[in-house]
C-alpha positions as CSV (number, residue, x, y, z in Angstrom):
1,M,0.0,0.0,0.0
2,I,1.4,3.4,-1.0
3,I,1.2,6.1,1.7
4,P,1.1,9.6,0.2
5,Y,3.7,11.6,2.1
6,T,1.7,14.8,1.7
7,E,-1.0,13.3,4.0
8,L,1.4,12.8,6.9
9,E,2.0,15.4,9.6
10,P,5.6,16.8,9.2
11,A,6.8,15.3,12.5
12,I,5.3,11.9,11.6
13,L,6.9,12.0,8.2
14,R,10.3,12.9,9.7
15,A,10.1,10.1,12.2
16,L,9.1,7.6,9.6
17,L,11.9,8.7,7.2
18,E,14.4,8.6,10.0
19,D,13.4,5.1,10.8
20,I,13.8,4.1,7.2
21,V,17.2,5.7,6.6
22,T,18.8,4.5,9.8
23,R,17.8,0.8,9.5
24,D,20.6,-1.8,9.6
25,G,21.6,-2.7,6.1
26,T,20.9,0.7,4.6
27,D,23.7,1.5,2.2
28,Y,24.3,4.9,0.6
29,G,27.4,4.2,-1.3
30,E,31.1,4.9,-0.7
31,V,30.6,8.2,1.0
32,E,29.1,8.2,4.6
33,L,26.2,10.5,5.0
34,S,24.8,12.0,8.2
35,T,21.3,11.1,9.2
36,E,20.2,14.6,8.3
37,Q,21.7,14.3,4.8
38,K,19.9,10.9,4.4
39,L,16.6,12.5,5.6
40,Q,17.0,15.4,3.1
41,R,17.8,13.0,0.3
42,A,14.8,10.8,1.0
43,L,12.5,13.8,1.3
44,S,13.8,15.2,-2.0
45,L,13.1,11.8,-3.7
46,L,9.5,12.0,-2.4
47,K,9.0,15.6,-3.4
48,S,10.4,15.0,-6.9
49,G,8.0,12.0,-7.4
50,K,10.9,9.5,-7.9
51,A,10.0,7.6,-4.7
52,V,7.0,6.6,-2.6
53,I,6.5,5.3,0.9
54,V,5.2,1.8,0.8
55,Y,3.6,0.0,3.7
56,S,3.9,-3.8,3.8
57,E,1.1,-5.5,5.7
58,L,3.0,-8.7,5.7
59,H,6.1,-7.2,7.4
60,E,4.3,-4.3,9.1
61,T,7.0,-1.9,8.0
62,C,7.3,1.1,5.7
63,T,10.0,1.4,3.0
64,L,11.0,4.0,0.5
65,Q,10.7,2.5,-3.0
66,E,11.2,3.8,-6.6
67,K,7.9,5.1,-7.9
68,S,8.5,3.4,-11.3
69,K,7.9,0.0,-9.6
70,Y,4.3,1.0,-8.9
71,E,3.3,2.6,-12.2
């Protein structure tokens, strides 16, 4: 299920994105980014329409996914 980020309160969106970008196994390449940089990158992807927040009922978690997977 896709969750429109625009329907989330700013504090909830930030907490959700922080949870996503700080999970174990999250890899952002060779350069280490701060949590704030990761948050800004994730928000930028959402605002540009390149990514969506997806809730998995099976795993009861939210992830950030490429929007193209759901078109």
